[in-house]
C-alpha positions as CSV (number, residue, x, y, z in Angstrom):
1,M,-24.0,1.0,-6.3
2,Q,-23.0,-1.4,-3.6
3,P,-19.9,-1.0,-1.6
4,R,-16.9,-3.2,-2.3
5,S,-16.8,-6.5,-0.5
6,E,-14.8,-7.0,2.7
7,E,-13.6,-10.3,1.2
8,V,-11.5,-8.4,-1.3
9,D,-10.0,-6.2,1.3
10,D,-9.2,-9.2,3.5
11,L,-7.4,-10.9,0.5
12,L,-5.4,-7.7,-0.2
13,L,-4.5,-7.3,3.5
14,T,-3.4,-10.9,3.7
15,E,-1.0,-10.4,0.8
16,L,0.2,-7.1,2.3
17,A,1.0,-8.8,5.6
18,A,3.2,-11.2,3.7
19,L,5.2,-8.3,2.4
20,V,5.5,-5.8,5.2
21,T,4.8,-5.7,8.9
22,L,2.2,-3.1,9.9
23,P,0.8,-2.4,13.4
24,T,-2.8,-3.3,12.6
25,P,-3.6,-3.2,8.9
26,G,-7.3,-2.7,8.0
27,A,-9.6,-0.9,5.7
28,V,-10.7,2.5,6.9
29,D,-13.2,3.1,4.1
30,R,-14.4,1.4,1.0
31,W,-15.5,2.8,-2.3
32,I,-16.0,1.8,-5.9
33,G,-14.5,4.2,-8.5
34,C,-16.5,5.4,-11.4
35,Y,-14.2,6.5,-14.3
36,A,-15.0,9.1,-16.9
37,H,-15.0,7.7,-20.4
38,L,-14.9,9.6,-23.6
39,P,-14.3,7.5,-26.7
40,G,-11.3,8.5,-28.7
41,R,-9.9,10.9,-26.1
42,D,-7.5,10.2,-23.2
43,A,-8.1,13.6,-21.5
44,L,-10.8,16.2,-21.5
45,V,-9.4,19.7,-21.1
46,L,-11.9,22.5,-20.6
47,H,-11.6,26.3,-20.0
48,P,-14.9,27.2,-18.3
49,Q,-13.8,30.8,-17.8
50,S,-10.7,33.0,-18.2
51,G,-7.9,31.8,-16.0
52,V,-9.5,28.4,-15.2
53,T,-8.5,25.1,-16.7
54,V,-10.2,21.8,-15.8
55,V,-8.7,18.5,-16.8
56,T,-10.0,15.0,-16.3
57,M,-8.6,11.7,-17.7
58,T,-11.2,9.9,-19.7
59,N,-9.6,6.5,-20.1
60,G,-9.3,5.2,-16.6
61,Q,-5.5,5.8,-16.5
62,G,-5.3,9.0,-14.5
63,M,-2.6,7.9,-12.1
64,T,-0.5,6.4,-14.9
65,H,-0.8,9.2,-17.5
66,G,-1.9,12.1,-15.4
67,L,1.5,13.6,-14.8
68,S,2.4,13.6,-18.5
69,V,-1.0,15.2,-19.4
70,A,-0.4,17.7,-16.6
71,Q,3.0,18.6,-18.0
72,G,1.4,19.3,-21.4
73,V,-1.6,21.3,-20.0
74,I,0.6,23.4,-17.7
75,G,3.0,24.1,-20.7
76,T,0.0,25.2,-22.8
77,V,-1.4,27.4,-20.0
78,L,2.0,29.0,-19.5
79,G,2.4,29.5,-23.3
80,R,5.3,27.0,-23.6
81,P,5.5,24.5,-26.5
């Protein structure tokens, strides 16, 4: 997988500069995200061993829906409806 283009970062930084004043805006690191995908499910919740719960979003909306999923998972782990 190739790293993301500097051109994209430059466009974003130009737009950012139009909104806020920063000392020296720039990209520190670049990456391309790979999202988990599981058709028909928004989240995968696993219990690999007693006392351990693993959760991953499987629809690319982790930052958007993650907190509501976390609320439900934590409630389940704590035995709350």
